[in-house]
SEPA-585478 format. One record per residue (C-alpha): residue in three letters; x, y, z. Coordinates in steps of 0.25 Angstrom, whole numbers, plus 5000, padded with zeros to 4 digits. Layout:
N
ALAXYZ;...
REM end
This chain:
291
MET487652894840;GLY487652734842;ALA487552664854;ARG489052644856;ASP489352794854;GLU488252834865;LEU488852744875;ASP490252794872;ALA489752944873;ARG489052914887;LEU490252834892;MET491052954888;ARG490053044895;ALA490052974908;ALA491652974908;ALA491553124906;LEU490753144918;LEU491553064928;GLU492453184933;SER491353294932;ASP490053224937;PRO490253064941;PRO488753044944;ALA488353084931;ALA489552994925;ALA488852884933;ARG487452904929;GLU487952904915;ALA488752784917;GLU487552714922;ALA486752754911;ILE487752684901;LEU487652564910;ALA486152564909;LEU486352554893;SER487552474894;PRO487652394906;GLY489152354911;HIS489752444901;PRO491252444907;THR491552584904;ALA490252634910;VAL490452554922;LEU491852614924;LEU491152754922;LEU490152724933;GLY491152674942;THR492052794940;ALA490852894941;ARG490352824954;ARG491752854961;GLY491752994956;ALA490353014962;GLY490852954975;ASN490052834974;LEU491252744977;GLU490552614981;ALA489752604968;ALA490952644961;ALA491852534967;GLU490752434964;THR490552474949;LEU492052474946;GLY492352344954;ALA491252274947;LEU491852324933;ALA493252284937;GLY492852144938;SER492352144923;GLN493452244918;PRO494752194926;GLN495752254915;SER495152384915;ALA496252484922;LEU495352604922;LEU494352524929;GLN495352484940;LEU495752624941;GLU494352674943;LEU494052564953;GLY495352594961;ARG494952744961;THR493652704968;LEU494152604977;ARG495152704982;ALA493952814984;ARG493352714992;GLY494552705001;ASP494952564996;LEU496352584993;THR496752444992;GLY495652414981;ALA496152544974;ARG497552504974;ALA497152364968;ALA496252424958;LEU497352534954;THR498452424954;ARG497552344944;ALA497352474935;VAL498852504933;GLU499052354931;LEU498052354920;GLU498552494913;PRO499852534919;ASP499852674912;LEU498552714919;ALA499052834925;GLN497852854934;ALA497852714940;TRP499352734944;ARG499052874950;GLU497852814958;LEU498652694962;SER499852774966;LEU499052864975;VAL498452744983;LEU499652674985;ALA500352824990;GLY499152824999;TRP499452695005;MET500952725006;ILE500652865013;PHE499552795023;LEU500552675026;GLY501752775028;GLY500752835039;ALA500552965032;ALA499052955029;ASP497952885038;THR497452805027;ALA497852755012;GLU496752845007;ALA497352965014;GLY498652935009;ARG498152924994;GLN497453064996;ARG498753115001;ALA499553064990;GLU498553114980;LYS498653264986;ILE500153254986;LEU500253204971;ALA499153304966;SER499753414973;GLY501053394966;ALA501853374979;ALA502253234975;LEU502953284962;HIS503653384970;VAL504253294980;PHE504653194969;THR505353314962;GLU506053354975;MET506553224976;VAL507153224962;ARG507753354965;ALA508353314978;HIS509053194970;GLY509753284960;GLY508653264950;ASP508253354938;THR506753374941;ARG506653454927;CYS506553314920;PHE505153304926;SER504553404917;ASP505453364905;PRO505853214906;ALA506353204891;ARG507253324893;PHE508053254904;HIS508053114900;ARG509153104890;PRO509852964891;GLY511152944882;ALA510552814876;ARG509252734876;LYS508952604871;GLU507552524870;PHE507552384877;VAL506752294869;ALA505952164871;ASP506852044865;ARG505451964865;SER504051974864;GLY503151944877;TYR502752014889;LEU503752084900;ALA503451994911;HIS504452024921;VAL505252154924;ASP506552134934;CYS506452274940;ARG507852244947;GLN508552214933;VAL507852344926;GLY508352414938;TRP509852374935;ALA509652404921;VAL509252544924;GLN510452554933;ARG511452504922;LEU510852614913;GLY511452704923;ALA510152754930;GLY510452694943;ARG511652674952;GLU512352544956;ARG513252604967;ALA513052734975;GLY513652854968;GLU513452804953;PRO512852904942;VAL511452884938;ASP511152924924;PRO509753004924;HIS509452964910;ALA509652814911;GLY508552714914;ILE507452624908;GLU506152664903;MET505152544902;HIS504152524891;ALA503652384893;LYS502852354906;LEU502752224914;GLY501852134908;SER501752204895;ARG501852134880;VAL503052174873;LYS503652134859;VAL505052104856;GLY505752224852;GLU504852314860;PRO505552414870;LEU505352364884;CYS506152484889;THR507152604886;LEU508452614892;PHE509252744894;ALA510652754897;ALA511852864895;GLU512452774884;SER511952644877;THR513152564882;ARG512352564895;PHE511152484889;LEU511852344888;GLU511752294903;PRO510352354906;GLU509752284894;ALA510352144899;LEU509652184912;LEU508352224906;ARG508352094898;GLU508252014910;ALA507352114917;LEU506252124908;VAL505651984905;ILE504851954893;ALA503951844894;GLU502751764886;GLU501851814896;PRO501651934906;GLY502151904920;PRO501251904932;ASP500652034936;GLU501452094948;PRO500652174959;LEU500852324958;ILE500952324973;GLN501752214979;GLU501552244994;ILE500952345004;ILE501952385016;THR501252435028;ALA501652465041;LYS501152335047;ASN501852245037;LYS503152325034;LYS504052255043;GLN503952125035;TYR504352205023;LEU505552275030;GLU506052135036;ALA505952075022;ALA506752195016;HIS507952165026;ARG507852015025;PRO509151965018;
REM end
């Protein structure tokens, strides 16, 4: 076995110990770093193992230092966020987890962690928990128990929805017509006008313009391109669904204005724009009613 193969085997061994024996995983990672100082995967494993062993201060120091040299690692930001959350630093955890989902939008674990942190803040700010961490713990317990899914299902049923679609979505989504909406040029999806997209969805039949109008449950838009992503001419940006193909003309015109393709990606928008609390809520309420 070559030196590279041996190193990979030791990294795999350390990773395998993270759940069952964090202290042993930390010792294995430290041994790897003695042979290969600064190895980023070994440092990440060491920080994760220290968190698992309850050594939160050392874990935060290890992961924080690595984040400075590996700023584009979504997994690192996820572990840093978990560690800061365990330390009670929910503000720092929110920042790290937000960065994780910005770097890797499909990282489901980061979205789950971030959602629980934000839910904890909402529960706390709503007065249903003494601290944001207590709110997060309550949210996690509700999520794990299945109670959240049960309440959501009951909400759908109360609105007359057919909840069988959750177990077999393909069976129930049967639009009369579908069409790919493609990029007319190469570049970056630099801007999305969400209001225009909403009107496009409405024109497809998935929303009402006036109370009492029917809504087509099979109509809508499935997005493929993400904000800031590189796209090529002819590449599908989204798929349109409607009862009949004659409904595509106006939504396509709206989307052509709403989805802006440019030579450079647009500026990064913060995932969280503002935090409304009991202390500052009045200014937002006043702004909402300002003509």
